[in-house]
C-alpha positions in Angstrom: 0.0 0.0 0.0 1.3 3.5 -0.9 1.9 6.1 1.8 -0.6 9.0 2.0 0.3 12.5 3.2 -2.4 14.2 5.2 -3.1 17.9 4.5 -5.6 18.5 7.3 -7.7 20.6 4.9 -11.5 20.9 5.4 -13.3 19.2 2.5 -15.8 20.8 0.2 -18.3 18.1 -0.9 -19.5 20.1 -3.8 -16.7 19.4 -6.2 -16.8 16.1 -8.0 -16.0 16.9 -11.6 -13.7 18.8 -13.8 -16.1 21.7 -14.2 -16.9 20.4 -17.7 -20.4 19.1 -18.2 -20.4 15.3 -17.4 -22.5 14.1 -20.3 -22.5 11.2 -22.7 -19.5 11.3 -25.1 -19.9 12.8 -28.5 -18.0 11.7 -31.6 -15.8 9.4 -29.6 -14.6 12.2 -27.3 -14.8 12.3 -23.5 -15.2 16.1 -23.2 -18.1 17.6 -25.1 -17.5 20.7 -27.0 -19.2 23.9 -26.0 -19.4 27.4 -27.4 -17.4 30.0 -25.5 -18.6 33.5 -24.7 -16.7 36.6 -23.8 -14.3 36.3 -26.7 -14.3 32.5 -26.6 -13.4 32.1 -23.0 -15.0 29.2 -21.1 -15.4 29.1 -17.4 -15.1 25.9 -15.3 -16.8 26.5 -11.8 -14.6 23.9 -10.1 -11.4 25.9 -11.0 -12.3 28.6 -8.5 -12.6 26.0 -5.7 -9.6 23.8 -6.5 -6.9 26.2 -7.9 -5.5 27.4 -4.5 -5.0 23.8 -3.0 -3.5 22.6 -6.3 -1.1 25.5 -6.4 -0.2 24.9 -2.7 0.8 21.2 -3.4 2.6 22.1 -6.7 4.5 24.9 -4.9 5.7 22.6 -2.2 6.7 20.0 -4.7 8.7 22.4 -6.8 10.3 24.0 -3.7 11.6 20.6 -2.5 13.0 19.6 -5.9 16.8 19.8 -6.2 16.6 20.9 -9.8 13.4 23.0 -10.3 11.4 22.3 -13.5 12.2 24.7 -16.4 9.3 23.7 -18.5 5.9 22.1 -18.0 3.2 20.5 -20.1 -0.4 20.7 -18.9 -2.6 17.9 -20.5 -6.3 18.3 -21.0 -6.2 22.0 -20.0 -9.9 22.4 -20.5 -11.0 26.0 -20.3 -7.4 27.2 -19.8 -8.0 28.8 -16.4 -5.6 26.5 -14.6 -2.9 27.3 -17.2 -3.3 31.0 -16.4 -3.0 30.3 -12.7 0.1 28.1 -13.2 1.9 30.6 -15.3 1.2 33.4 -12.9 2.2 31.4 -9.8 5.4 29.9 -11.3 6.9 32.5 -13.6 10.2 30.7 -13.9 8.6 27.8 -15.6 7.6 27.8 -19.3 4.1 26.4 -19.5 2.6 24.6 -22.5 -1.1 24.1 -22.3 -2.9 21.5 -24.5 -6.3 20.2 -25.2 -8.1 18.0 -27.7 -11.4 19.8 -27.8 -11.6 22.7 -30.3 -13.7 24.9 -28.0 -11.2 24.3 -25.2 -8.3 25.3 -27.5 -10.1 28.5 -28.4 -10.8 29.2 -24.7 -7.2 28.7 -23.7 -6.0 31.0 -26.4 -8.5 33.7 -25.3 -7.5 33.5 -21.7 -3.8 33.6 -22.7 -4.3 36.7 -24.8 -6.0 38.5 -21.9 -3.5 37.4 -19.3 -0.4 38.3 -21.3 2.0 35.9 -19.4 5.3 35.7 -21.3 5.9 32.2 -19.9 2.6 30.7 -21.2 2.8 29.3 -24.8 0.1 29.0 -27.4 -2.1 25.9 -26.8 -1.4 22.8 -28.8 -3.8 20.0 -29.8 -3.0 16.8 -27.9 -5.3 13.8 -28.0 -4.7 11.2 -25.3 -6.9 8.8 -27.1 -3.8 8.2 -29.3 -1.0 6.1 -28.0 1.5 8.3 -29.9 0.3 11.6 -28.3 3.7 12.3 -26.8 5.3 12.4 -30.2 3.3 15.5 -31.1 4.8 17.8 -28.4 8.3 19.0 -27.8 10.3 17.1 -25.1 11.8 16.4 -22.8 9.5 17.9 -20.2 10.4 18.4 -16.5 6.8 18.6 -15.3 3.5 17.1 -16.6 0.2 18.3 -15.0 -3.3 17.1 -15.6 -6.4 17.8 -13.5 -9.8 16.1 -13.5 -9.1 13.9 -16.5 -8.8 10.2 -15.5 -12.3 9.7 -14.1 -14.1 11.2 -17.1 -12.1 9.3 -19.7 -11.8 5.6 -20.7 -9.1 3.5 -19.0 -7.0 3.4 -22.1 -6.5 7.2 -21.6 -4.8 6.5 -18.3 -2.6 3.9 -19.9 -1.7 6.3 -22.7 -1.0 9.1 -20.2 1.4 6.9 -18.2 3.1 5.4 -21.2 3.6 8.8 -22.8 4.8 10.3 -19.5 7.5 7.6 -19.3 8.7 8.7 -22.7 8.4 12.4 -22.4 9.5 13.3 -18.9 13.1 14.1 -18.3 15.1 12.0 -15.8 13.7 12.9 -12.3 10.7 14.6 -14.0 7.4 14.9 -12.2 3.9 13.8 -13.2 1.2 15.6 -11.1 -2.3 14.1 -11.4 -5.3 15.7 -9.6 -8.8 14.3 -9.5 -11.2 11.9 -7.8 -9.5 8.6 -6.9 -10.1 5.7 -4.7 -7.0 4.9 -2.5 -5.9 1.3 -2.4 -9.5 0.2 -2.9 -11.0 2.7 -0.5 -13.4 5.2 -2.0 -12.6 7.6 0.9 -16.2 8.7 1.1 -19.7 7.6 0.2 -19.9 10.6 -2.1 -16.9 9.3 -4.1 -18.6 5.9 -4.4 -21.8 7.5 -5.6 -19.9 9.7 -8.0 -18.2 6.6 -9.5 -21.6 5.0 -10.0 -23.0 8.1 -11.6 -20.0 8.3 -14.0 -20.4 4.7 -15.1 -24.1 5.2 -15.7 -23.3 8.1 -18.0 -20.5 6.1 -19.7 -19.4 2.6 -18.7 -15.8 3.4 -19.8 -15.6 6.2 -17.2 -15.1 5.8 -13.5 -13.0 6.7 -10.4 -9.6 5.2 -10.8 -7.7 3.5 -8.0 -4.2 4.8 -6.9 -2.8 1.3 -6.7 -4.0 0.4 -10.2 -2.4 3.7 -11.5 0.8 3.0 -9.6 1.1 -0.5 -11.1 0.8 0.8 -14.7 3.1 3.7 -13.8 5.8 1.4 -12.5 5.8 -0.5 -15.9 6.6 2.8 -17.5 9.5 3.8 -15.4 7.4 6.0 -13.0 7.1 5.7 -9.2 4.5 7.3 -6.9 6.3 9.6 -4.5 3.3 11.0 -2.7 -0.5 10.7 -2.4 -2.0 13.9 -1.1 -5.6 14.1 0.1 -7.3 17.2 -1.3 -10.5 19.2 -0.5 -13.8 17.6 -1.6 -12.2 14.1 -1.1 -10.1 14.5 -4.2 -6.5 13.4 -4.4 -3.2 14.6 -5.9 -1.0 11.8 -7.1 2.6 12.7 -7.5 4.9 10.5 -9.6 8.5 10.7 -10.6 10.5 9.3 -13.5 13.6 7.4 -12.6 
């Protein structure tokens, strides 16, 4: 069983998704496209709730790293609001946002244009449905970040993420995964169990992933779990390193 680091944070039971509408998949995709307003910008309500705790964990992770990351790739950036927060909080890191959904790519570009952060690159199209996704972005990368992806995507997306991270990360590089997980078979809360059931009713290929299952696949790809951090709303941050 993997060690878990306690944060002592008060949980907010309201957050159980990525902020994207959890709806049946369209055209084989796991995130439905939407039309942005306000110049194409999309807003994910969960971002307002989860950004501060995510930044806190990322900040502590970066601070304790002997060689701080120089560049970072965010996968499944969604609306782009997290990318803006990351670039603002960590100005010494060059951030590359990415997304597969056209509306998401437009939203990221709109948020980026408004924010004007020099360390935030133009978004690129990355589709984690494809095993070769990592061949379409520049590497190596010191830090990979993805938030609220694995539970609203098929299991093969988790497999592709971990296989690609093993190829794309620099030696000692970090993969930071935030979302709703069960931990070593424990759903942590009744709400997480109910959330898992609701996801599988919407799409049988979706569902809350288990940290042990992710760790097993990660190990086969040269990645090791360094920390499991409980987060607000019974979510989890999973931190992995490449050997």
